[in-house]
N, C-alpha and C positions, 0 to 999 in steps of 0.2 A: 520721402518727398521726391516727386519727379523733378528733374532739372530742366529748365527751359534751354533751348538752343541759344548759345551766346549771340549769334547774329540776329535772331529775332528779339532777344532781350535788348541788344544795342539799339535796334531800330525803335523799339518802344520808348526807351529812355530818351533817345535823341529827339523823337517827335514830341514827347511830352515836354521836355525842356524848351524846345523851340516854341511850342504853343504858349508856355508860361512866360517866355521872354517877349513875346510879340505884344505890342500895344497898338492902339489905334484901330481904325476901321469903323464902319457903321455898326449900328445895333444888331443888324442881321449877321454881320461877320463875327461880332463878339459872341453872339448866341451860338453860332455854329462852332466857333472855337471852344466855347464852354462845354458843349455837348461832346465834342471830340476829346477834350481833356478828361471829362468824366469817364468816357469809354476807355481811354488809355490808362487812367488811374486804376480802374477796375481790373483791366487785363494785367497790369503790372502787379497788383495785389494778388490776383489768382496765380500768376506765374511764379511769384516768389513766396507764396504761402504766408502772406502778411495781411493785415486789415487796414493799415493806414498808408497813404501814398508816400509819406516821408520815409517810413520803414521800408516800403517796397523799393524806393530809389536807393536807399542805403544798401539793402540786400542785393539789388541788381548790380550796383557798382562793385560790391565785394565779389560777387560771382564772376563778373566780367574781368576783374583784376586777376582772378584765379584761373581764368580760361587759359588753356595750353597754348593757343595760337592767337596772334592778333585778330581781332574780330572786324570783319568788313560787313557793313549792312547788306542784307539780302535785298536784291532788286528783282522784281518779277518782270520777266520779259517773254513775249510771245514771238516766236520766229515764224514768219509767214510761210516759209517752205514746209515747216513741220505741221502747221495747221492744214495746209492743202493736202499734204501727204496723208494725215490721219483722216481727213474728210473723205478721201478717195477710198479708204479702207472700210468705211461704214457701209452696212447693207442699205440698199434703197428702201425707202418707206413703202409700206404695203398700203395700197390705196384702194 
């Protein structure tokens, strides 16, 4: 079985647990949270090779506990200077 990256796994577990702990909001908010929770549950199951979200969470926690280094969630960040630099490297559109 492929092993998920601990930082990605930590982010999935944290987001899933946050959604499950959140209460309130309107019907649209609950519906959106439910859909996101289903997506996260599916991804956790696929990532851990399980079929039930409870098993996926247990497996994820076990894998995270066995991770060699403390896991810090991955945050995506775009640096404006990098975007401008890469945009300048692109060839001009042929028109």
